N, C-alpha and C positions, 0 to 999 in steps of 0.2 A: 722133444717137446715137453716132457715131464719136468725137466729142470727149468725151462722157461716158464711153465705154468707155476712152478714153485716160487720163482722170483716174483711173478705177478701177484700171486696170492700173499706172499710174505710182505710185500710192500703195500698191499691193499688193505690188509687187516691191521688194526692197532694191536701191537704185541707188547704193550707195557714197556718194561725196561729194555727190551730187545730192540724196540723201534729205532732208537737213536743209533744203535750199532749197525742195523740194517741200512738205514739212511746213509750213514757214513761210508759203509762198505760199498754200496752200489752207486750212490750219487756223487760222492766226492772223490772217487778214484776212477771214474769213467767206466766202471764195470757194467752198469746198466746200459750205457750207450753201446758197449761192445756186444752185449747180449742182443740188443736191437739190431745192430749192424750185421752180425753173423746170421741172425734169423732171417733178415731180409735178403741177404745174399743166398741163403739156402732156398728160399721161396723163388727168387729170380732164376737161380740155376735149375731148380726142379721144373720150372715152367719152360725153359728154353733149351736146355742141354741134355735131353734124354739120350742122345746119341754119344755123349762124351765118354771117354775112356774111364775105367775105374780109378785110375791114378788121379784124375781131376777131382774125385770125390773123397779121397782119403783124409783130407784135413777136417772133414765134418764128422761129427758124432753120428749123424744120420745122413747117409750118403744121398738118398733121393726120396722125395716125398710123393705120395699118391695125391690125386686131386682132393680127396678128403683130408689128407694131412695138411695140404696147403691151406685149405679153408680153416682148419683148426688153428694152425700156426698164425694165420693172419688175424684171427680173433685175439689171440694172445698178444700179438704185436700191437694191436690197437690199444689194449689195456696198458702194455708196457710204455708205449709212447705217451699216453695220458698221464701215467704216473711220473714219467720223466719230466714232462712239462710242469706238472703240479708241484714238483719238488725243486725246480730250477731256482726258485727264489728263497730258499732257506737262508736264514740269517747265519753268518759265520758263528755268532755266539751260541746258536742252538746245536752246533755240531760237536759231538764228543771229541775230546782230545785223544790223539793216538798214544798208546802206551809204549 
């Protein structure tokens, strides 16, 4: 959850010259959507599959969430989705070119 919180925070604060790079990295390569999708999958699995084998959880950095963890992650997800929607309409001319 810390890395998801970092993404939310980094995209939510104006960071001067880094802002363009962060927008390009997360919004124009689908990375933000991947963070959102993986987080939602973790919440869903944590709610429904407490009896699953450990092998089912190996692909996640955090295998299972507690009820408190689910609440925290859902708050972060809400922020990430808002940031994703608010940046969907970036003009191509405002996106830094890849090096």
